[in-house]
C-alpha positions as CSV (number, residue, x, y, z in Angstrom):
1,M,116.5,29.9,-31.9
2,I,116.8,28.3,-35.4
3,T,113.5,28.1,-37.3
4,A,112.7,26.4,-40.5
5,A,109.5,26.6,-42.6
6,A,108.2,23.7,-44.6
7,V,105.5,24.1,-47.3
8,L,103.8,20.8,-48.2
9,A,103.2,20.9,-51.9
10,A,103.5,17.3,-53.1
11,G,99.8,16.3,-53.3
12,R,98.3,14.9,-56.5
13,S,95.5,17.5,-56.8
14,K,93.1,14.6,-57.7
15,R,90.0,16.7,-57.0
16,F,91.3,19.5,-59.2
17,G,91.6,17.5,-62.4
18,A,94.6,17.1,-64.7
19,E,96.1,20.4,-63.9
20,D,98.4,20.9,-60.9
21,K,96.2,23.1,-58.7
22,L,99.2,24.9,-57.3
23,L,100.1,26.2,-60.7
24,A,96.5,27.3,-61.5
25,V,96.2,31.1,-61.8
26,F,94.5,32.6,-58.8
27,K,94.0,36.3,-58.7
28,G,96.9,36.8,-61.2
29,Q,99.5,34.4,-60.0
30,P,99.9,30.6,-59.4
31,L,97.9,29.5,-56.4
32,G,101.0,28.1,-54.6
33,A,102.8,31.5,-54.9
34,Y,100.7,33.0,-52.0
35,V,102.1,30.8,-49.3
36,A,105.6,30.9,-50.9
37,Q,105.6,34.7,-50.7
38,A,104.2,34.8,-47.2
39,I,106.8,32.3,-45.9
40,D,109.6,34.1,-47.8
41,R,108.8,37.4,-45.9
42,L,109.5,35.7,-42.5
43,D,112.8,36.3,-40.7
44,I,113.7,32.7,-40.4
45,E,116.8,30.6,-41.2
46,H,115.5,27.9,-43.6
47,H,112.7,27.6,-46.2
48,M,111.8,24.3,-47.7
49,V,109.2,22.8,-49.9
50,A,108.1,19.2,-50.2
51,Y,107.2,18.8,-53.9
52,R,106.3,16.1,-56.4
53,S,106.2,18.0,-59.6
54,E,109.4,19.8,-60.8
55,Q,107.3,22.4,-62.5
56,L,106.2,23.7,-59.1
57,L,109.7,24.6,-58.1
58,T,109.5,27.9,-60.1
59,V,106.9,29.0,-57.6
60,F,109.2,28.2,-54.7
61,D,112.4,29.9,-56.0
62,G,115.0,30.1,-53.2
63,F,113.4,27.3,-51.1
64,E,115.3,24.1,-50.5
65,S,113.4,21.5,-52.5
66,I,112.6,18.1,-51.0
67,H,111.1,15.5,-53.3
68,A,108.3,13.7,-51.6
69,N,105.5,11.3,-52.1
70,A,102.0,12.6,-52.4
71,R,100.7,11.5,-49.0
72,Q,100.7,14.4,-46.6
73,S,102.4,12.3,-43.9
74,D,105.2,11.4,-46.3
75,S,105.8,15.1,-47.2
76,L,105.7,16.2,-43.6
77,K,108.1,13.4,-42.5
78,A,110.5,14.3,-45.3
79,C,110.6,17.9,-44.0
80,V,110.9,16.9,-40.4
81,K,113.8,14.7,-41.2
82,R,115.5,17.6,-43.0
83,A,114.7,19.9,-40.1
84,K,116.4,17.4,-37.7
85,E,119.5,17.3,-40.0
86,L,119.6,21.1,-40.0
87,G,119.4,21.1,-36.2
88,V,116.4,23.5,-36.0
89,D,114.6,24.3,-32.8
90,R,111.2,24.5,-34.4
91,L,109.4,23.8,-37.7
92,L,106.6,26.0,-39.1
93,V,104.4,23.8,-41.4
94,A,102.1,25.2,-44.1
95,L,100.0,23.8,-46.9
96,A,100.6,25.3,-50.4
97,D,96.9,25.5,-51.2
98,M,95.9,28.0,-48.5
99,P,96.3,31.4,-50.2
100,F,94.5,33.4,-47.5
101,V,97.2,32.7,-44.8
102,E,99.4,35.7,-44.8
103,T,102.8,36.5,-43.3
104,V,101.1,38.0,-40.2
105,H,99.4,34.7,-39.4
106,F,102.7,32.9,-39.6
107,E,104.3,35.6,-37.4
108,R,101.6,35.1,-34.8
109,L,102.5,31.4,-34.6
110,L,106.2,32.1,-34.3
111,A,105.4,34.6,-31.5
112,C,104.0,31.7,-29.3
113,D,106.1,29.9,-26.7
114,P,108.7,28.1,-28.8
115,A,108.6,25.1,-26.5
116,C,104.9,24.5,-27.3
117,I,103.1,23.4,-30.5
118,S,101.1,26.3,-31.8
119,A,98.4,26.1,-34.6
120,L,96.0,28.4,-36.3
121,S,92.4,27.8,-35.3
122,D,89.0,28.7,-36.6
123,G,87.7,28.8,-33.0
124,I,86.7,25.2,-33.2
125,R,89.7,23.1,-34.1
126,A,93.4,23.7,-34.5
127,S,94.9,23.0,-37.9
128,V,97.9,23.6,-40.1
129,P,99.6,26.0,-40.4
130,A,101.3,25.0,-37.2
131,C,104.6,25.4,-35.5
132,F,106.3,22.4,-33.9
133,P,109.2,22.5,-31.4
134,N,111.9,19.9,-32.1
135,T,110.6,17.9,-29.1
136,A,107.6,17.1,-31.3
137,F,109.6,15.8,-34.2
138,D,109.7,12.2,-33.2
139,A,105.9,12.1,-32.8
140,L,105.6,13.7,-36.3
141,L,107.8,11.0,-37.8
142,K,105.4,8.3,-36.5
143,I,102.3,9.6,-38.3
144,D,101.0,7.8,-41.4
145,G,98.5,8.3,-44.1
146,D,97.1,11.4,-45.7
147,I,96.0,13.2,-42.5
148,G,99.2,14.9,-41.7
149,A,99.5,16.2,-38.1
150,R,95.7,16.5,-37.5
151,D,95.6,14.2,-34.5
152,I,98.7,15.8,-32.8
153,L,97.1,19.2,-33.2
154,Q,94.0,18.2,-31.3
155,A,95.9,17.8,-28.0
156,E,94.8,20.0,-25.2
157,D,98.2,21.6,-24.7
158,V,98.4,23.0,-28.3
159,V,98.4,26.8,-28.3
160,R,95.6,27.9,-30.6
161,V,95.9,31.1,-32.5
162,D,92.4,32.1,-33.5
163,V,91.8,33.5,-37.0
164,A,88.7,34.2,-39.1
165,P,87.6,30.8,-40.4
166,E,87.9,31.9,-44.0
167,I,91.7,32.3,-43.5
168,L,91.9,28.5,-43.3
169,N,90.1,27.8,-46.5
170,D,92.1,25.7,-49.0
171,I,91.5,25.4,-52.7
172,D,91.0,21.8,-53.8
173,T,88.7,22.1,-56.8
174,P,88.2,24.3,-59.9
175,A,84.9,25.4,-58.4
176,A,86.6,26.6,-55.3
177,L,89.3,28.4,-57.3
178,S,86.5,30.2,-59.2
179,R,84.4,30.9,-56.1
180,Y,87.3,32.5,-54.2
181,S,88.7,34.4,-57.2
182,N,85.7,36.7,-57.1
């Protein structure tokens, strides 16, 4: 079973201001470093990051870099296309602005039936991070806009891995960065 992980990190950070939020210091290191480190600890074959800013690549050292547009669907599709080229059996997708998702959460997704889509859930809805079998790649390549795989993850047959809701918090504003830093 060949697995790849893709971190989507190409957003514009419009709500954060002029600074790239993924490079903002959060508890002593760049915000994007938390997901990079959690993914790096996984025993999988491929690590990739969809990026827009070259500066961000220092946070994702050792990851295959895929330049992408800022829309979430464009970043996701670029990574899915690369996963298809690599011949992977499944693709683990994460967002770079979710510092509370740890390696153990990704491992729980990878432990699910590899033939099914699995996603973390706050007990109400499934969301990224999620793991997609290669049978879902064509559906992922058809999405459009800035919503990513949200609609696909709401299907009844998605395996939901429940976590505490705060695990799924992302950081989109300076106020959120400050609030979660304490």
